[in-house]
Each structure stands twice: as C-alpha cells, then as structure tokens.
DOZAMAR-854828 format. One record per residue: residue number from 1; x, y, z of N, C-alpha, C, O in turn. Coordinates in nm, 3 decimals, m for minus. Example, Ala and Ser with C-alpha at 12.3 -4.5 7.8 and 13.67 -1.06 7.14 Angstrom:
2
     n      n.c1      n.c2      n.c3     ca.c1     ca.c2     ca.c3      c.c1      c.c2      c.c3      o.c1      o.c2      o.c3
     1     1.319    m0.569     0.780     1.230    m0.450     0.780     1.320    m0.330     0.780     1.424    m0.332     0.846
     2     1.285    m0.225     0.708     1.367    m0.106     0.714     1.290     0.003     0.787     1.341     0.114     0.804
***
This chain:
209
     n      n.c1      n.c2      n.c3     ca.c1     ca.c2     ca.c3      c.c1      c.c2      c.c3      o.c1      o.c2      o.c3
     1    m3.577    m2.961    m2.079    m3.755    m3.061    m2.088    m3.782    m3.139    m2.225    m3.761    m3.087    m2.335
     2    m3.832    m3.270    m2.208    m3.845    m3.326    m2.294    m3.942    m3.266    m2.390    m4.034    m3.194    m2.349
     3    m3.920    m3.299    m2.548    m3.969    m3.165    m2.639    m4.060    m3.288    m2.723    m4.027    m3.407    m2.732
     4    m4.191    m3.220    m2.786    m4.286    m3.326    m2.839    m4.226    m3.341    m2.965    m4.259    m3.447    m3.018
     5    m4.143    m3.265    m3.037    m4.057    m3.277    m3.150    m3.946    m3.281    m3.155    m3.888    m3.267    m3.047
     6    m3.859    m3.302    m3.280    m3.728    m3.317    m3.271    m3.716    m3.178    m3.320    m3.764    m3.158    m3.432
     7    m3.665    m3.084    m3.262    m3.612    m2.973    m3.265    m3.489    m2.932    m3.372    m3.370    m2.960    m3.357
     8    m3.557    m2.847    m3.503    m3.405    m2.835    m3.594    m3.437    m2.726    m3.690    m3.555    m2.708    m3.719
     9    m3.357    m2.662    m3.735    m3.355    m2.531    m3.831    m3.290    m2.549    m3.969    m3.206    m2.638    m3.967
    10    m3.302    m2.501    m4.062    m3.238    m2.512    m4.166    m3.270    m2.647    m4.269    m3.337    m2.742    m4.229
    11    m3.229    m2.643    m4.367    m3.215    m2.780    m4.437    m3.119    m2.909    m4.362    m3.160    m3.018    m4.321
    12    m3.000    m2.863    m4.361    m2.905    m2.952    m4.344    m2.921    m3.032    m4.150    m2.880    m3.144    m4.118
    13    m2.979    m2.948    m4.072    m3.051    m2.996    m3.982    m3.179    m3.115    m4.004    m3.200    m3.224    m3.952
    14    m3.250    m3.036    m4.109    m3.415    m3.080    m4.106    m3.354    m3.225    m4.227    m3.450    m3.295    m4.258
    15    m3.245    m3.263    m4.279    m3.237    m3.332    m4.344    m3.170    m3.464    m4.235    m3.212    m3.579    m4.223
    16    m3.063    m3.403    m4.173    m2.990    m3.518    m4.056    m3.120    m3.541    m3.997    m3.129    m3.662    m3.974
    17    m3.236    m3.473    m3.960    m3.331    m3.543    m3.844    m3.408    m3.647    m3.906    m3.412    m3.764    m3.867
    18    m3.473    m3.594    m4.011    m3.521    m3.742    m4.084    m3.473    m3.824    m4.139    m3.552    m3.902    m4.192
    19    m3.327    m3.853    m4.157    m3.251    m3.982    m4.164    m3.244    m4.033    m4.008    m3.299    m4.143    m4.001
    20    m3.193    m3.986    m3.875    m3.174    m4.022    m3.781    m3.374    m4.090    m3.731    m3.396    m4.200    m3.680
    21    m3.473    m3.997    m3.763    m3.585    m4.036    m3.753    m3.611    m4.203    m3.846    m3.673    m4.292    m3.787
    22    m3.563    m4.227    m3.979    m3.564    m4.308    m4.052    m3.483    m4.459    m3.976    m3.525    m4.572    m3.951
    23    m3.352    m4.394    m3.957    m3.288    m4.494    m3.899    m3.374    m4.579    m3.785    m3.383    m4.701    m3.791
    24    m3.438    m4.497    m3.677    m3.487    m4.553    m3.539    m3.634    m4.617    m3.606    m3.729    m4.633    m3.530
    25    m3.643    m4.646    m3.719    m3.777    m4.751    m3.750    m3.869    m4.657    m3.775    m3.975    m4.718    m3.763
    26    m3.898    m4.528    m3.805    m4.005    m4.453    m3.838    m4.117    m4.498    m3.968    m4.082    m4.513    m4.085
    27    m4.207    m4.508    m3.933    m4.287    m4.545    m4.032    m4.360    m4.390    m4.125    m4.382    m4.407    m4.245
    28    m4.385    m4.277    m4.075    m4.425    m4.198    m4.108    m4.325    m4.060    m4.078    m4.270    m4.073    m3.969
    29    m4.295    m3.962    m4.134    m4.268    m3.832    m4.105    m4.354    m3.741    m4.073    m4.433    m3.708    m4.162
    30    m4.362    m3.679    m3.952    m4.512    m3.572    m3.899    m4.404    m3.463    m3.863    m4.309    m3.473    m3.786
    31    m4.445    m3.348    m3.945    m4.388    m3.231    m3.939    m4.486    m3.122    m3.895    m4.594    m3.117    m3.952
    32    m4.450    m3.005    m3.769    m4.548    m2.951    m3.773    m4.538    m2.802    m3.878    m4.452    m2.725    m3.837
    33    m4.608    m2.757    m3.994    m4.580    m2.705    m4.106    m4.608    m2.552    m4.050    m4.547    m2.457    m4.100
    34    m4.712    m2.530    m3.933    m4.699    m2.398    m3.862    m4.765    m2.423    m3.709    m4.841    m2.506    m3.657
    35    m4.708    m2.329    m3.677    m4.738    m2.326    m3.499    m4.815    m2.203    m3.446    m4.810    m2.094    m3.501
    36    m4.884    m2.227    m3.339    m4.919    m2.102    m3.257    m4.847    m2.048    m3.178    m4.791    m2.106    m3.085
    37    m4.838    m1.904    m3.212    m4.732    m1.830    m3.164    m4.805    m1.716    m3.102    m4.927    m1.734    m3.095
    38    m4.749    m1.577    m3.045    m4.837    m1.476    m2.963    m4.904    m1.384    m3.079    m4.988    m1.296    m3.062
    39    m4.857    m1.417    m3.173    m4.938    m1.331    m3.278    m5.012    m1.412    m3.359    m5.053    m1.365    m3.465
    40    m5.037    m1.535    m3.327    m5.139    m1.598    m3.436    m5.072    m1.726    m3.476    m4.955    m1.740    m3.439
    41    m5.121    m1.812    m3.539    m5.057    m1.933    m3.637    m4.992    m1.896    m3.705    m5.035    m1.800    m3.770
    42    m4.851    m1.942    m3.736    m4.795    m1.868    m3.858    m4.693    m1.986    m3.883    m4.652    m2.033    m3.776
    43    m4.642    m2.045    m3.992    m4.587    m2.134    m4.062    m4.416    m2.143    m3.970    m4.359    m2.049    m3.915
    44    m4.374    m2.276    m3.981    m4.243    m2.279    m3.909    m4.130    m2.323    m3.959    m4.024    m2.327    m3.896
    45    m4.150    m2.364    m4.098    m4.039    m2.372    m4.210    m4.067    m2.277    m4.347    m4.175    m2.231    m4.384
    46    m3.940    m2.264    m4.407    m4.005    m2.226    m4.570    m4.013    m2.314    m4.595    m3.978    m2.418    m4.540
    47    m4.088    m2.282    m4.740    m4.111    m2.363    m4.847    m3.992    m2.469    m4.903    m4.015    m2.575    m4.961
    48    m3.870    m2.418    m4.873    m3.717    m2.486    m4.947    m3.687    m2.577    m4.833    m3.645    m2.689    m4.859
    49    m3.711    m2.525    m4.662    m3.698    m2.614    m4.551    m3.787    m2.759    m4.556    m3.748    m2.871    m4.521
    50    m3.929    m2.715    m4.615    m3.999    m2.851    m4.636    m3.974    m2.952    m4.726    m3.962    m3.074    m4.715
    51    m3.969    m2.849    m4.845    m3.932    m2.940    m4.950    m3.801    m3.007    m4.914    m3.824    m3.119    m4.961
    52    m3.693    m3.014    m4.869    m3.626    m3.102    m4.836    m3.615    m3.177    m4.739    m3.516    m3.245    m4.713
    53    m3.742    m3.171    m4.659    m3.787    m3.293    m4.572    m3.851    m3.354    m4.651    m3.839    m3.476    m4.637
    54    m3.943    m3.311    m4.764    m3.998    m3.438    m4.803    m3.922    m3.527    m4.913    m3.940    m3.646    m4.935
    55    m3.849    m3.456    m4.964    m3.734    m3.523    m5.041    m3.680    m3.626    m4.975    m3.685    m3.745    m5.006
    56    m3.606    m3.554    m4.842    m3.514    m3.643    m4.775    m3.601    m3.794    m4.736    m3.552    m3.907    m4.745
    57    m3.753    m3.757    m4.687    m3.829    m3.887    m4.671    m3.867    m3.947    m4.771    m3.902    m4.063    m4.753
    58    m3.871    m3.909    m4.872    m3.941    m3.955    m5.013    m3.800    m4.065    m5.018    m3.821    m4.186    m5.004
    59    m3.659    m4.013    m5.041    m3.548    m4.103    m5.037    m3.537    m4.206    m4.973    m3.459    m4.297    m4.999
    60    m3.638    m4.203    m4.853    m3.588    m4.310    m4.689    m3.767    m4.413    m4.712    m3.813    m4.502    m4.641
    61    m3.829    m4.343    m4.849    m3.946    m4.445    m4.848    m4.052    m4.401    m4.731    m4.122    m4.476    m4.662
    62    m4.048    m4.319    m4.730    m4.159    m4.240    m4.607    m4.218    m4.166    m4.647    m4.178    m4.079    m4.725
    63    m4.361    m4.182    m4.594    m4.463    m4.050    m4.646    m4.425    m3.946    m4.550    m4.350    m3.980    m4.459
    64    m4.465    m3.823    m4.557    m4.495    m3.641    m4.493    m4.626    m3.677    m4.437    m4.717    m3.722    m4.506
    65    m4.633    m3.660    m4.330    m4.796    m3.613    m4.279    m4.793    m3.449    m4.213    m4.676    m3.425    m4.182
    66    m4.827    m3.405    m4.201    m4.781    m3.230    m4.153    m4.913    m3.213    m4.086    m5.021    m3.261    m4.119
    67    m4.881    m3.128    m3.977    m4.959    m3.046    m3.889    m4.970    m2.875    m3.918    m4.884    m2.788    m3.902
    68    m5.093    m2.867    m3.960    m5.122    m2.746    m4.004    m5.216    m2.668    m4.007    m5.306    m2.738    m4.052
    69    m5.269    m2.541    m3.983    m5.376    m2.495    m3.973    m5.384    m2.353    m4.055    m5.492    m2.300    m4.080
    70    m5.285    m2.308    m4.085    m5.301    m2.149    m4.139    m5.277    m2.208    m4.272    m5.215    m2.310    m4.301
    71    m5.355    m2.101    m4.366    m5.353    m2.129    m4.507    m5.222    m2.129    m4.547    m5.191    m2.215    m4.630
    72    m5.129    m2.045    m4.504    m4.965    m2.021    m4.516    m4.957    m2.165    m4.487    m4.959    m2.231    m4.591
    73    m4.949    m2.230    m4.388    m4.865    m2.394    m4.391    m4.911    m2.464    m4.457    m4.844    m2.507    m4.551
    74    m5.039    m2.504    m4.441    m5.148    m2.551    m4.580    m5.069    m2.581    m4.664    m5.018    m2.692    m4.682
    75    m5.048    m2.450    m4.744    m5.007    m2.412    m4.872    m4.857    m2.448    m4.861    m4.824    m2.471    m4.977
    76    m4.769    m2.462    m4.797    m4.653    m2.449    m4.808    m4.658    m2.603    m4.775    m4.624    m2.648    m4.884
    77    m4.674    m2.683    m4.716    m4.665    m2.854    m4.688    m4.753    m2.897    m4.815    m4.724    m3.010    m4.855
    78    m4.859    m2.829    m4.891    m4.894    m2.896    m5.024    m4.774    m2.864    m5.149    m4.765    m2.933    m5.250
    79    m4.725    m2.797    m5.132    m4.653    m2.732    m5.230    m4.523    m2.850    m5.211    m4.492    m2.913    m5.312
    80    m4.466    m2.871    m5.110    m4.349    m2.953    m5.086    m4.378    m3.088    m5.083    m4.294    m3.170    m5.047
    81    m4.502    m3.119    m5.120    m4.531    m3.255    m5.127    m4.592    m3.353    m4.979    m4.594    m3.476    m4.977
    82    m4.627    m3.285    m4.891    m4.670    m3.398    m4.786    m4.762    m3.444    m4.852    m4.807    m3.406    m4.960
    83    m4.809    m3.578    m4.746    m4.913    m3.680    m4.846    m5.063    m3.642    m4.767    m5.169    m3.671    m4.823
    84    m5.064    m3.582    m4.649    m5.169    m3.547    m4.574    m5.159    m3.393    m4.471    m5.062    m3.331    m4.427
    85    m5.277    m3.376    m4.463    m5.280    m3.217    m4.389    m5.361    m3.284    m4.277    m5.459    m3.358    m4.289
    86    m5.304    m3.246    m4.172    m5.410    m3.265    m3.996    m5.446    m3.111    m3.965    m5.367    m3.021    m3.992
    87    m5.551    m3.093    m3.916    m5.646    m2.984    m3.894    m5.707    m2.903    m3.997    m5.821    m2.915    m4.042
    88    m5.580    m2.785    m4.043    m5.668    m2.729    m4.112    m5.824    m2.612    m4.122    m5.905    m2.570    m4.205
    89    m5.793    m2.603    m3.985    m5.913    m2.522    m3.950    m5.921    m2.378    m4.006    m6.015    m2.300    m3.991
    90    m5.775    m2.348    m4.090    m5.844    m2.182    m4.098    m5.811    m2.202    m4.296    m5.800    m2.116    m4.383
    91    m5.804    m2.359    m4.305    m5.842    m2.324    m4.470    m5.920    m2.276    m4.573    m6.039    m2.259    m4.551
    92    m5.869    m2.249    m4.692    m5.939    m2.140    m4.762    m5.990    m2.243    m4.872    m5.961    m2.362    m4.889
    93    m6.069    m2.167    m4.936    m6.127    m2.219    m5.120    m6.004    m2.286    m5.181    m5.994    m2.401    m5.224
    94    m5.878    m2.154    m5.173    m5.767    m2.176    m5.284    m5.663    m2.286    m5.209    m5.573    m2.353    m5.260
    95    m5.702    m2.280    m5.090    m5.591    m2.371    m5.033    m5.635    m2.522    m5.047    m5.557    m2.615    m5.063
    96    m5.787    m2.532    m5.039    m5.845    m2.670    m5.060    m5.836    m2.715    m5.214    m5.827    m2.834    m5.245
    97    m5.839    m2.638    m5.284    m5.847    m2.656    m5.446    m5.694    m2.704    m5.505    m5.684    m2.771    m5.608
    98    m5.586    m2.664    m5.433    m5.470    m2.680    m5.448    m5.396    m2.816    m5.412    m5.296    m2.869    m5.459
    99    m5.508    m2.859    m5.285    m5.469    m2.979    m5.172    m5.532    m3.152    m5.309    m5.484    m3.264    m5.331
   100    m5.659    m3.073    m5.364    m5.729    m3.118    m5.451    m5.631    m3.177    m5.617    m5.619    m3.262    m5.705
   101    m5.603    m3.103    m5.583    m5.486    m3.054    m5.711    m5.362    m3.163    m5.708    m5.320    m3.226    m5.806
   102    m5.312    m3.170    m5.571    m5.195    m3.241    m5.544    m5.233    m3.408    m5.482    m5.155    m3.495    m5.443
   103    m5.374    m3.409    m5.492    m5.407    m3.517    m5.411    m5.367    m3.531    m5.245    m5.324    m3.627    m5.182
   104    m5.397    m3.407    m5.206    m5.352    m3.425    m5.078    m5.446    m3.467    m4.969    m5.546    m3.398    m4.989
   105    m5.468    m3.543    m4.861    m5.547    m3.600    m4.782    m5.571    m3.527    m4.669    m5.480    m3.510    m4.587
   106    m5.697    m3.474    m4.651    m5.756    m3.380    m4.496    m5.801    m3.410    m4.430    m5.920    m3.432    m4.451
   107    m5.743    m3.437    m4.286    m5.768    m3.526    m4.167    m5.831    m3.390    m4.038    m5.762    m3.351    m3.945
   108    m5.967    m3.344    m4.066    m6.016    m3.249    m3.982    m6.039    m3.228    m3.813    m6.085    m3.135    m3.747
   109    m5.990    m3.347    m3.781    m5.964    m3.401    m3.634    m6.055    m3.357    m3.561    m6.018    m3.312    m3.452
   110    m6.166    m3.356    m3.585    m6.273    m3.327    m3.521    m6.307    m3.323    m3.361    m6.380    m3.255    m3.290
   111    m6.193    m3.457    m3.335    m6.232    m3.494    m3.209    m6.129    m3.406    m3.109    m6.163    m3.403    m2.991
   112    m6.031    m3.349    m3.140    m5.939    m3.273    m3.107    m5.973    m3.188    m2.983    m5.906    m3.191    m2.880
   113    m6.108    m3.095    m3.004    m6.113    m3.045    m2.906    m6.137    m3.094    m2.776    m6.076    m3.051    m2.678
   114    m6.219    m3.177    m2.771    m6.321    m3.266    m2.694    m6.152    m3.351    m2.601    m6.163    m3.369    m2.480
   115    m6.037    m3.386    m2.660    m5.916    m3.424    m2.630    m5.852    m3.332    m2.527    m5.827    m3.362    m2.411
   116    m5.825    m3.201    m2.593    m5.788    m3.078    m2.504    m5.870    m3.116    m2.412    m5.823    m3.208    m2.345
   117    m6.011    m3.070    m2.372    m6.113    m3.122    m2.269    m6.067    m3.149    m2.178    m6.032    m3.088    m2.077
   118    m6.062    m3.305    m2.230    m6.006    m3.386    m2.148    m5.864    m3.402    m2.085    m5.880    m3.384    m1.964
   119    m5.771    m3.421    m2.104    m5.647    m3.411    m2.103    m5.562    m3.248    m2.030    m5.466    m3.249    m1.953
   120    m5.612    m3.162    m2.068    m5.585    m3.043    m2.049    m5.678    m2.947    m1.930    m5.623    m2.883    m1.840
   121    m5.808    m2.953    m1.950    m5.899    m2.875    m1.873    m5.973    m2.933    m1.767    m6.055    m2.865    m1.705
   122    m5.949    m3.078    m1.732    m6.008    m3.164    m1.658    m6.143    m3.239    m1.668    m6.198    m3.313    m1.586
   123    m6.173    m3.207    m1.764    m6.294    m3.267    m1.799    m6.351    m3.383    m1.842    m6.282    m3.445    m1.923
   124    m6.472    m3.438    m1.809    m6.492    m3.578    m1.860    m6.466    m3.545    m1.974    m6.503    m3.434    m2.012
   125    m6.390    m3.641    m2.070    m6.378    m3.679    m2.205    m6.478    m3.756    m2.232    m6.563    m3.804    m2.156
   126    m6.458    m3.766    m2.387    m6.536    m3.860    m2.489    m6.690    m3.822    m2.528    m6.765    m3.745    m2.467
   127    m6.717    m3.898    m2.650    m6.833    m3.815    m2.681    m6.965    m3.971    m2.688    m6.930    m4.064    m2.760
   128    m7.066    m3.982    m2.633    m7.152    m4.099    m2.640    m7.285    m4.000    m2.790    m7.331    m3.889    m2.818
   129    m7.286    m4.108    m2.824    m7.391    m4.121    m2.946    m7.554    m4.049    m2.875    m7.603    m4.093    m2.771
   130    m7.596    m3.972    m2.930    m7.711    m3.905    m2.909    m7.841    m3.932    m2.957    m7.904    m3.834    m2.996
   131    m7.913    m4.075    m2.965    m7.983    m4.098    m3.063    m7.939    m4.178    m3.144    m7.830    m4.228    m3.119
   132    m8.012    m4.218    m3.275    m7.963    m4.316    m3.394    m7.921    m4.208    m3.497    m7.965    m4.094    m3.511
   133    m7.786    m4.301    m3.590    m7.775    m4.247    m3.674    m7.840    m4.248    m3.842    m7.848    m4.343    m3.919
   134    m7.884    m4.097    m3.861    m7.950    m4.086    m4.002    m7.911    m4.126    m4.133    m7.791    m4.108    m4.152
   135    m7.970    m4.173    m4.226    m7.888    m4.236    m4.311    m7.924    m4.141    m4.437    m8.035    m4.115    m4.390
   136    m7.923    m4.066    m4.561    m7.967    m4.022    m4.635    m7.893    m4.031    m4.776    m7.771    m4.019    m4.786
   137    m7.965    m4.049    m4.867    m7.932    m4.102    m5.004    m7.992    m3.991    m5.128    m8.088    m3.916    m5.115
   138    m7.895    m4.008    m5.258    m7.976    m3.896    m5.333    m8.105    m3.905    m5.383    m8.113    m3.862    m5.498
   139    m8.227    m3.954    m5.326    m8.354    m3.985    m5.324    m8.407    m3.904    m5.251    m8.487    m3.826    m5.302
   140    m8.371    m3.895    m5.073    m8.442    m3.814    m4.998    m8.351    m3.696    m4.938    m8.395    m3.613    m4.858
   141    m8.225    m3.696    m4.984    m8.129    m3.558    m4.959    m8.197    m3.470    m4.927    m8.160    m3.409    m4.827
   142    m8.342    m3.416    m5.007    m8.403    m3.313    m4.939    m8.487    m3.347    m4.834    m8.575    m3.266    m4.801
   143    m8.478    m3.423    m4.792    m8.545    m3.403    m4.658    m8.481    m3.346    m4.579    m8.549    m3.297    m4.488
   144    m8.313    m3.321    m4.570    m8.241    m3.306    m4.487    m8.189    m3.139    m4.478    m8.188    m3.057    m4.386
   145    m8.143    m3.135    m4.632    m8.092    m3.026    m4.662    m8.200    m2.951    m4.792    m8.170    m2.964    m4.911
   146    m8.287    m2.898    m4.761    m8.401    m2.853    m4.835    m8.351    m2.732    m4.912    m8.286    m2.650    m4.848
   147    m8.369    m2.713    m5.026    m8.310    m2.582    m5.059    m8.199    m2.574    m5.115    m8.181    m2.490    m5.203
   148    m8.077    m2.679    m5.067    m7.925    m2.650    m5.150    m7.862    m2.779    m5.178    m7.741    m2.793    m5.197
   149    m7.983    m2.910    m5.178    m7.931    m3.028    m5.228    m7.891    m3.040    m5.379    m7.843    m3.139    m5.432
   150    m7.917    m2.934    m5.430    m7.844    m2.966    m5.564    m7.695    m2.939    m5.557    m7.597    m3.012    m5.569
   151    m7.712    m2.803    m5.533    m7.517    m2.813    m5.479    m7.476    m2.965    m5.456    m7.398    m3.021    m5.532
   152    m7.523    m3.018    m5.367    m7.418    m3.162    m5.281    m7.451    m3.246    m5.398    m7.362    m3.330    m5.409
   153    m7.548    m3.260    m5.499    m7.557    m3.342    m5.607    m7.457    m3.324    m5.735    m7.389    m3.405    m5.797
   154    m7.476    m3.196    m5.747    m7.369    m3.149    m5.863    m7.226    m3.195    m5.815    m7.146    m3.240    m5.897
   155    m7.193    m3.182    m5.680    m7.035    m3.234    m5.668    m7.047    m3.386    m5.631    m6.948    m3.426    m5.570
   156    m7.166    m3.503    m5.659    m7.160    m3.621    m5.727    m7.151    m3.695    m5.532    m7.072    m3.775    m5.484
   157    m7.279    m3.616    m5.463    m7.302    m3.665    m5.366    m7.361    m3.804    m5.395    m7.439    m3.816    m5.489
   158    m7.330    m3.905    m5.323    m7.401    m4.037    m5.294    m7.424    m4.057    m5.156    m7.503    m4.151    m5.157
   159    m7.399    m4.017    m5.008    m7.515    m4.078    m4.902    m7.428    m3.972    m4.781    m7.313    m3.929    m4.767
   160    m7.491    m3.967    m4.748    m7.504    m3.911    m4.585    m7.518    m3.920    m4.465    m7.629    m3.883    m4.428
   161    m7.419    m3.971    m4.346    m7.440    m4.013    m4.231    m7.476    m3.901    m4.109    m7.386    m3.841    m4.049
   162    m7.602    m3.884    m4.083    m7.601    m3.761    m3.976    m7.626    m3.840    m3.834    m7.692    m3.942    m3.815
   163    m7.545    m3.754    m3.732    m7.564    m3.816    m3.616    m7.500    m3.688    m3.475    m7.410    m3.606    m3.492
   164    m7.584    m3.709    m3.341    m7.571    m3.597    m3.275    m7.475    m3.692    m3.140    m7.498    m3.804    m3.094
   165    m7.376    m3.601    m3.109    m7.278    m3.636    m3.034    m7.268    m3.572    m2.938    m7.228    m3.459    m2.962
   166    m7.298    m3.606    m2.772    m7.284    m3.536    m2.666    m7.155    m3.547    m2.591    m7.127    m3.666    m2.575
   167    m7.076    m3.474    m2.544    m7.024    m3.501    m2.456    m6.966    m3.367    m2.342    m7.047    m3.276    m2.322
   168    m6.853    m3.362    m2.283    m6.855    m3.308    m2.188    m6.819    m3.146    m2.280    m6.845    m3.055    m2.201
   169    m6.786    m3.106    m2.372    m6.771    m3.000    m2.413    m6.870    m2.973    m2.461    m6.850    m2.861    m2.509
   170    m6.989    m3.007    m2.484    m7.148    m2.993    m2.488    m7.173    m3.059    m2.661    m7.101    m3.157    m2.675
   171    m7.242    m3.034    m2.768    m7.311    m3.100    m2.827    m7.226    m3.082    m2.995    m7.174    m2.983    m3.047
   172    m7.242    m3.223    m3.047    m7.160    m3.249    m3.189    m7.252    m3.284    m3.264    m7.311    m3.389    m3.238
   173    m7.285    m3.216    m3.363    m7.358    m3.253    m3.495    m7.266    m3.293    m3.587    m7.205    m3.202    m3.642
   174    m7.239    m3.409    m3.621    m7.163    m3.471    m3.722    m7.226    m3.540    m3.836    m7.289    m3.645    m3.833
   175    m7.188    m3.430    m3.979    m7.217    m3.535    m4.095    m7.151    m3.542    m4.193    m7.101    m3.451    m4.259
   176    m7.146    m3.720    m4.217    m7.062    m3.757    m4.269    m7.047    m3.754    m4.447    m7.047    m3.874    m4.474
   177    m7.040    m3.713    m4.517    m7.094    m3.683    m4.654    m6.969    m3.773    m4.746    m6.847    m3.755    m4.736
   178    m7.042    m3.874    m4.837    m6.966    m3.965    m4.946    m7.009    m3.860    m5.046    m7.125    m3.824    m5.063
   179    m6.911    m3.819    m5.106    m6.903    m3.712    m5.240    m6.870    m3.780    m5.350    m6.867    m3.714    m5.453
   180    m6.836    m3.932    m5.359    m6.816    m3.987    m5.454    m6.642    m3.987    m5.447    m6.590    m4.093    m5.413
   181    m6.553    m3.874    m5.477    m6.383    m3.892    m5.501    m6.372    m3.786    m5.435    m6.469    m3.712    m5.418
   182    m6.237    m3.758    m5.379    m6.145    m3.670    m5.338    m6.134    m3.531    m5.367    m6.099    m3.451    m5.280
   183    m6.161    m3.496    m5.483    m6.151    m3.348    m5.581    m6.311    m3.339    m5.531    m6.329    m3.240    m5.459
   184    m6.416    m3.410    m5.552    m6.531    m3.335    m5.519    m6.564    m3.330    m5.414    m6.663    m3.265    m5.379
   185    m6.487    m3.402    m5.328    m6.531    m3.373    m5.151    m6.490    m3.260    m5.094    m6.554    m3.195    m5.011
   186    m6.335    m3.222    m5.159    m6.258    m3.114    m5.191    m6.323    m2.980    m5.208    m6.303    m2.872    m5.153
   187    m6.411    m3.022    m5.306    m6.492    m2.905    m5.362    m6.623    m2.839    m5.251    m6.626    m2.740    m5.178
   188    m6.707    m2.931    m5.275    m6.826    m2.905    m5.175    m6.761    m2.881    m5.035    m6.842    m2.830    m4.957
   189    m6.652    m2.902    m4.987    m6.614    m2.862    m4.855    m6.569    m2.707    m4.858    m6.592    m2.629    m4.765
   190    m6.503    m2.673    m4.976    m6.479    m2.574    m5.018    m6.585    m2.446    m5.055    m6.567    m2.326    m5.031
   191    m6.685    m2.500    m5.111    m6.793    m2.451    m5.091    m6.881    m2.387    m5.036    m6.946    m2.288    m5.067
   192    m6.876    m2.473    m4.922    m6.972    m2.456    m4.806    m6.902    m2.385    m4.678    m6.954    m2.348    m4.572
   193    m6.771    m2.380    m4.721    m6.661    m2.304    m4.619    m6.711    m2.143    m4.575    m6.699    m2.043    m4.644
   194    m6.764    m2.152    m4.451    m6.769    m1.994    m4.448    m6.595    m1.944    m4.359    m6.536    m1.965    m4.253
   195    m6.572    m1.865    m4.497    m6.408    m1.823    m4.507    m6.422    m1.715    m4.393    m6.313    m1.722    m4.337
   196    m6.497    m1.617    m4.326    m6.493    m1.495    m4.304    m6.486    m1.533    m4.140    m6.472    m1.443    m4.057
   197    m6.497    m1.692    m4.097    m6.493    m1.736    m3.962    m6.360    m1.775    m3.975    m6.308    m1.822    m4.076
   198    m6.284    m1.742    m3.822    m6.183    m1.839    m3.782    m6.148    m1.962    m3.802    m6.077    m2.003    m3.893
   199    m6.212    m2.041    m3.694    m6.273    m2.165    m3.682    m6.384    m2.219    m3.672    m6.482    m2.153    m3.637
   200    m6.394    m2.384    m3.706    m6.518    m2.417    m3.774    m6.542    m2.481    m3.617    m6.507    m2.599    m3.611
   201    m6.604    m2.418    m3.471    m6.617    m2.421    m3.341    m6.789    m2.446    m3.297    m6.832    m2.507    m3.199
   202    m6.868    m2.373    m3.408    m7.043    m2.332    m3.356    m7.067    m2.377    m3.469    m7.018    m2.365    m3.581
   203    m7.220    m2.478    m3.381    m7.294    m2.542    m3.495    m7.256    m2.667    m3.554    m7.171    m2.739    m3.503
   204    m7.308    m2.690    m3.647    m7.284    m2.851    m3.712    m7.080    m2.811    m3.785    m7.011    m2.712    m3.806
   205    m7.069    m2.937    m3.795    m6.929    m2.977    m3.832    m6.966    m3.049    m3.947    m7.063    m3.125    m3.951
   206    m6.880    m3.022    m4.054    m6.874    m3.128    m4.159    m6.756    m3.190    m4.189    m6.653    m3.124    m4.178
   207    m6.750    m3.300    m4.223    m6.696    m3.381    m4.293    m6.684    m3.448    m4.387    m6.739    m3.556    m4.366
   208    m6.621    m3.440    m4.523    m6.647    m3.471    m4.633    m6.561    m3.600    m4.693    m6.444    m3.577    m4.722
   209    m6.597    m3.699    m4.708    m6.555    m3.820    m4.752    m6.520    m3.815    m4.895    m6.480    m3.916    m4.952
***
C-alpha cells in the first residue's frame, strides 16, 4: 500500500532518503520525529539519526520540519537542528525554552482536529467566524485579562486579537497574541501552559506570535 512517508531506519538509509528527496526537487525535508503507537506517542528516530537527517538536508540547502507532539520527539528534533516543530500538543516548559534558545519555530496547527473530523469522521468541515474580531492593546488588555495582564505585559505584550469560530467539532475560541519576539512568545506560552493536561483540547486555545 502507498505510504504517507518514505520508510527508513538507520543513518545510512536516512541520508540516502534525503538525497533522493533533494534530487527530486524537494524544497523542505519533513520528518516524523515521533508517532502514535499503542502505548502512546513515542520518538521514531534516535537523536543521532535525526542529526544525520538534518546534516544531509543542510548539505543540500534544505530546511528540516519536524512532526512532533511528545516532549521527547520535540526535544530530539530541536537538538538535531530542525527549523520548525509542528503540533507540539504535549510540549513542556523545558522543551519550549530549548526551542526558544535554538530559535526553532512552533506551529501548533490548531485546525488539525477540524480537518480530521472533516476527512475521517464524515462531519462538515471548516470554521466560520462567529461575531467580530476583538482587538486589545496594552492600554485596554485589562478589560480582557483582568488580574493577569501584568504577566503578559512583562513578556513584551503588544496586541491581542480574539475571535470565536464555530464549526462541526464545536466552538473554538482563538486568541492571537503578539508578544514582540519569539523567545517572549514561547515564554508566555510555557508560563500559561497547564502541564498536567495531556492535550489542549478543552476551553480556549492560545497561539502566541
């Protein structure tokens, strides 16, 4: 059966696969740094294997993007030199700090759950804006976050866009924060992240820019 990715194991196969993809005109190399198994999400490659992948991609002038949700997968991808991390639903403050230190970009893919419902569960897909987009700045942030605005301001808060989206899976509250720079954005995300929860699937979801 066709696979969603090129199957490899070991550094030799990994390097060969990267060369093949580069030779076919790839603009970016994306790797599954972890994957869901019966026992839960676990890393797919060792740090040495991921480092070999990034090394080969860099030699070809290609950036590396990593699919990773688990702390171990995110950590290994970051340490290996991946440019971006997609998903990251189980990321810990320690992992996000490491990403900030290495300048790794985080893409939380907030609409992934809606896409799964649309394509795999037979539900109507897409999100529709419910109401208007509310905009807050340092002067009126207290109207939205009464009692906790100081923490956001301490991390360089510039602007907040708040909207409610309605779709087949339910209602999604989206808050887009401009925190000024990448380390500050990851800093406030780690500070607000509830590490006791396995996934961010209930209540408001946050995306810090």
